[in-house]
C-alpha positions in Angstrom: 100.4 112.3 109.2 98.2 109.6 107.6 99.7 106.1 107.4 100.1 104.9 103.8 98.6 101.5 103.0 99.4 99.9 99.6 97.0 97.2 98.4 98.5 94.8 95.8 95.8 92.7 94.3 94.6 91.9 90.8 91.0 91.9 91.9 89.8 95.5 91.1 86.4 95.1 92.9 88.2 94.1 96.1 90.8 96.9 95.9 88.0 99.5 95.3 86.2 98.3 98.4 89.3 98.4 100.6 90.4 101.8 99.3 87.1 103.3 100.3 87.2 101.6 103.7 90.8 102.7 104.4 90.1 106.2 103.3 87.0 106.4 105.5 88.9 105.5 108.7 91.8 107.9 108.1 94.5 106.0 106.1 96.0 107.0 102.8 95.4 104.1 100.5 97.3 103.2 97.3 96.5 100.4 94.8 98.5 98.3 92.4 96.4 95.8 90.4 99.3 94.6 88.2 101.7 92.3 90.2 104.4 92.8 87.6 104.6 96.5 88.7 104.2 95.9 92.4 107.8 96.4 93.6 108.2 99.6 91.5 104.9 100.9 93.1 106.3 100.1 96.5 109.4 102.1 95.8 107.4 105.0 94.5 104.9 105.4 97.4 107.0 103.9 100.3 104.0 102.7 102.3 103.8 102.1 106.0 102.2 98.7 105.4 101.3 96.5 102.4 98.3 94.3 101.9 99.5 91.6 99.5 97.3 89.2 97.7 98.9 85.7 97.2 97.0 84.2 94.2 97.7 86.5 91.3 98.4 85.7 87.6 101.9 86.2 86.1 103.5 86.9 89.4 102.1 85.5 92.7 102.4 87.1 96.1 105.2 84.8 97.1 107.5 86.1 94.4 106.5 89.7 95.1 107.3 89.3 98.8 110.6 87.7 97.9 111.5 90.7 95.8 110.6 93.0 98.6 112.7 91.1 101.2 115.7 91.1 98.8 115.6 94.9 98.6 117.3 96.4 101.7 115.3 99.7 101.3 112.0 97.8 101.3 112.5 94.6 103.3 111.3 95.9 106.7 107.9 97.2 105.5 105.2 95.2 107.3 103.3 92.9 104.9 99.9 91.3 105.5 99.3 88.4 103.1 95.7 87.9 102.0 94.8 84.5 100.5 92.1 81.9 100.1 94.6 79.1 100.9 96.1 80.4 104.2 97.3 76.9 105.3 99.4 76.5 102.1 100.6 80.1 102.2 102.1 79.7 105.7 105.3 78.8 104.0 105.6 82.4 102.9 105.3 83.9 106.4 109.1 84.0 107.1 110.6 84.8 103.7 113.8 86.7 104.3 113.7 86.0 108.0 111.0 88.6 108.6 107.6 87.5 109.7 104.6 88.4 107.6 101.0 87.9 108.8 98.9 85.5 106.7 95.1 86.1 106.7 92.5 83.8 105.1 89.9 85.2 102.7 87.2 86.1 103.0 88.1 88.3 106.0 85.7 90.7 107.9 86.5 94.3 107.2 86.5 95.3 110.8 88.9 92.5 111.7 91.3 93.5 108.9 91.2 97.2 110.0 92.1 96.0 113.6 95.0 94.0 112.3 96.3 96.8 110.2 96.3 99.1 113.2 98.1 96.6 115.4 100.7 95.9 112.7 101.4 99.7 112.3 101.7 100.2 116.0 104.1 97.3 116.3 106.2 98.7 113.4 106.4 102.1 115.0 107.4 100.7 118.3 110.1 98.7 116.7 111.5 101.7 114.9 111.5 103.8 118.2 113.4 101.0 120.0 115.9 100.9 117.1 116.4 104.6 117.2 116.9 104.6 121.0 119.5 101.9 120.8 121.4 103.7 118.1 121.4 107.0 120.1 122.5 105.1 123.2 125.4 103.5 121.3 126.5 106.9 119.9 126.4 108.5 123.4 128.8 105.8 124.7 131.5 106.5 122.1 134.3 108.7 123.5 135.0 111.9 121.7 138.1 111.8 119.4 140.8 114.2 120.6 141.7 115.1 117.0 142.2 118.8 116.5 139.8 120.7 114.3 141.1 121.7 110.9 139.5 125.1 111.5 141.4 125.8 114.7 142.8 129.4 114.6 146.5 129.8 115.1 147.8 131.5 118.3 150.0 134.3 117.1 151.4 134.8 120.5 152.8 131.3 120.7 156.2 130.5 119.1 157.2 127.3 117.5 160.4 125.3 118.1 162.2 127.5 115.5 160.8 130.8 116.8 158.0 131.1 114.2 154.7 132.7 115.3 151.2 131.3 114.8 152.3 127.8 115.7 149.5 125.3 116.3 150.8 122.3 118.3 149.9 118.9 116.9 147.3 116.9 118.8 148.0 113.2 119.1 145.5 111.0 117.4 143.9 108.4 119.6 144.2 104.7 118.5 141.2 103.1 116.9 140.4 101.1 120.0 139.9 104.4 122.0 138.1 106.3 119.3 135.5 103.6 118.5 135.3 101.7 121.7 137.0 98.6 120.4 136.0 98.7 116.7 132.9 98.9 114.6 130.0 96.5 115.1 129.9 93.5 112.7 128.4 94.2 109.3 125.0 92.6 108.9 125.0 90.0 106.2 123.1 90.7 103.1 119.9 88.7 102.7 121.2 87.4 99.4 119.1 86.1 96.6 116.0 84.8 98.3 113.7 82.5 96.5 110.0 82.0 97.0 109.2 78.5 98.3 105.6 78.8 97.1 104.1 79.5 93.7 100.5 79.6 92.6 98.9 79.1 89.2 96.9 81.8 87.7 93.6 82.8 89.3 90.6 80.7 88.1 87.8 82.3 90.0 87.2 85.8 91.4 87.8 86.4 95.1 85.6 88.7 97.1 85.8 90.5 100.4 82.5 91.0 102.1 81.8 94.3 103.7 
């Protein structure tokens, strides 16, 4: 299955170039040129990685990234920030406690493709480790001795009053036995994050050399 890459950038010429390049090397690219629609587009296509421009009019990349990190269903999608002011944009790198890579424009296409591949590989490895840890935790939980509701009655067994078809009650294990001491602590919600960085509207056109 092709990895989905979403490009969020108001520069149409740049997104057109990147779309062709990503498609040529086997990715499935998507584009959003309107930053006001960026989060909805992410929800619609659920990409494996996002290339996010920082300097955009009306809604800069810092505010878009903040919205993504505030959404529990989107916050772990890897984001690569593309900007002409990389030093100033470093304040965006850890919004929501999740590290995002910051690249300075102009960036060589081959370098960008290499970074995309490494970020996707790291994300897949992290997901595999998380799944393995979850499976290991489930395997350590003892089975509850609670009787099944679909257990068939034994018509040869008599109850204390002589009735047939009696199913003896099975004692319920205390919570500490059923769940190995209780549930793990709930992870705190990221809350309302705020972007520490804001840009004015674009005053000149950015380009990405091939």
